[in-house]
N, C-alpha and C positions, 0 to 999 in steps of 0.2 A: 107284352112289351119286350121280352127277351128276344123275340123273333123279329122285331121291327128294326133294331139297330144293325144286325148283319145284313138284312134285306136292303136297307137304305144304302149301306156301303157298297153293295153289289150294283145297285142302280146308278150310283155316282161314278162307277168305273167306266173305262172307255171300251166296253164290249160293243162291237158294231151292230150286231143283229139282236132283235128283240127276243127271238127264240132262244138264243144262247143265254141271255139274261134270265129268261123265265126258267130255263133248265137249271141254272145255278141257284135261283131262288128256291125251286122245288127241292133241290138236293140239300139245302141248308135248313129247311123247315121240317117240322113233324107235328103230329097231333092236330089240334084244332086249327093252327095256322096253315097247315098243309091242306086241310079240308076247305078253308076259305079260298085259297089259291086255285084249287081244283074247281070250286064253284064258279069263280070269276071266269076261268078258262072255258067252262062249259057254256056259260051264259053269253060271254062275249069273246069268241075265239080271236078276234083282232084287237083285243084290249092292249093298251100300252103298259109299259113297266110301271109308270107312275100310277096308273089305275089300280094295279095290284097293290101297290104301296098304300094308296088311299084306303083300299078295302081293309088292309091289315090295321092301319092306324085308327079307322073308325071302330074296329072291333076291340083292339087291345090298348089303343092309345088313351091318353087322358082326355076327359071331356072338358077340361078347363080351357078357356081361351088364352091367347097369347098374352093379353093384358093381365089376366089372373096369375099366369105363371111368372110374369115379370114382377108382380107384387110379392110373390112368394120368394123370388130371388132377393129382393130388397130386404127381406126379413131374416135372411141367413146370418148366423153369427158363429164366430170362431169358438170352438169348445176349448176348455182349459187345457186339456192334455193332447189336443190335436195340433200337429205341426202346421205351420203356415202353408207349406206346399200342398198338404192334403186338403186344407181348406180351400186353396185356390182351385184344385181339381174338382172339388165339390161345387164350387161356383160355376166352373166351366160346364160341368154336366147339366146343371139346371139352366144355364144361360143358352146352351145349345138348343134345348127344347123350346125356349122362348123364341129364338130366331126361327126355328122350324114352324112354329105356330103363327108367325107373323106379328108377334108382340114387340119385336125390335128388329131394325134393319141390320144386316151384317156389317155395314160401315160403322155403326155405333156400338158394336159389341165390345171392342177394345176399351172404349171409354167407360162403358157400363161395368166392365169387369174390374177396372182399376177403382172406380168409385165404390163398388161393393166391397172390395178388399180393404179399402181404407175405413169404411164404416163398420164392417163386420169383424175385423181383426183387432178387437179391443185388447187381446192378450199379447200382442206382438208390436207394441208401439215403437220399441227400439229398432226392430228390423225395418219397419215402415219408414222411420226417419233415415235409416241408412240407405234405403232404396230411393228416397226422395220422390215418392210417387205423387205427392201433392203438387210438386213443381212440374211434373210431367203429364198432368192431366190433359193439357191441350194437344200433346203429341204422345199418346199412350203407347206402350210396347204391345206387341202381339202376345198371344197366350204362351207360346213356346219360349219367347224371349223372357217374358216375365217369370215363367216357371224356372228357367235356368238361373235368373238373378236371385230368386227366392231360395233356391237350393244352395247356391254358393254362399249366401248370407247365413243360412242355417249351419252349413259346414264350418264356416269361420267361427260362429258362436260356440259350436260344440268343441272345437279345438281350443278356444279360449278358456272354456270351463274345465277342460280336462288337463290343462297344463298345470304342473305343480307350482304352488305359490312359493316364491323366494322368501326365506326367513330373513328377517331384519335383525342384524346383530346389535345388541344394546351398546350404546355409547359409553365408553369407559372414561369416567371423570377422575382426574388425578386428585388425591387427597390434599386438603388444605393444611399446611403445616402451621401450627400455632407458634407464637414467639418462643416459648420455652423449648420446643423441639428443635427449632432452627438454631438456637444458641447452643444446645447440646451437641448438635451435629457440626458445629463450627461454622455455621453460616454467617455471612457478613451482612445479610439483608437487615434493613431496619425493621424491627418487630412491629412497629406501628403501621407499616405499609400493608400488613396482612389482615388488618381489621377493616371491615366495611365502614364507609363514612357514617352510616346510621349509628354504629356502635361507638365510634369516636365522639360523635355529638352527645351521646348519653353518658360518657365517662365522667364529666364533672358532676352531674347530678348524682350518679351512683356513689362517687367518692364522698360527696357531701353527706348523703344519707348514712353511709357506713361510719363516717366520723361522728355523727350525732349519736349513733347507737353504741359504738364500741370504742371510740377514741381514735386517735390518729394512727395508732399502730396497726389497725385493721385494714388500712388502705395502702399498706406498703407494697402489696403484690399487684395493685391495679396500675396499668400503664397510664402515663400522663401524656396528654396531648400538648407537646411543647414544640416550638419552632426548632427546626434543625439548624445547628451552628453553621455559620458560613465557613467554607474551606479557604 
């Protein structure tokens, strides 16, 4: 299989003469692949470049049909420590074989690629939401465009995680001055205003309890909730 990919790329280039293509193929191969090319050349001197490629694929290529290869693509899953861009490249490699075997038309390759990325990338839901691939299934991007978008999203996420977190300074709450401290400092505030309403509502009950236990003198230091005199 290692010899098929460079051979296929040679055949897809615009070399005008078959002999030049054959020469480039022979120069790129070695071992058993080279022996097969020589055997085809001896048996069919006028064989086309595609016939040489078919001979190599029949020997080294997968025996699975295009449909079987496409089913294997649909079972691909994103590994936990694998980047989303690497997973996309892995999908593309398998999807290319499916198209070559006739399991999928080239016109539907972009849509199949996006669907598999959505189904298989279970570890990158945040990135998929950012790329909005589900909304773009009817007009999917090409492989190169999608790869660039994924890599940009990965770089943005990496920068976000590496930025130092800003420390939040604790809020400084000013101390609440009790009435005795206010009076000692010469304050003119009404001491009763510093007590919460819940405390003021409980003062009569507390004063009554202390009166019953220790007499009226025990309640002399408890503030009394009285109406303020009119000025």
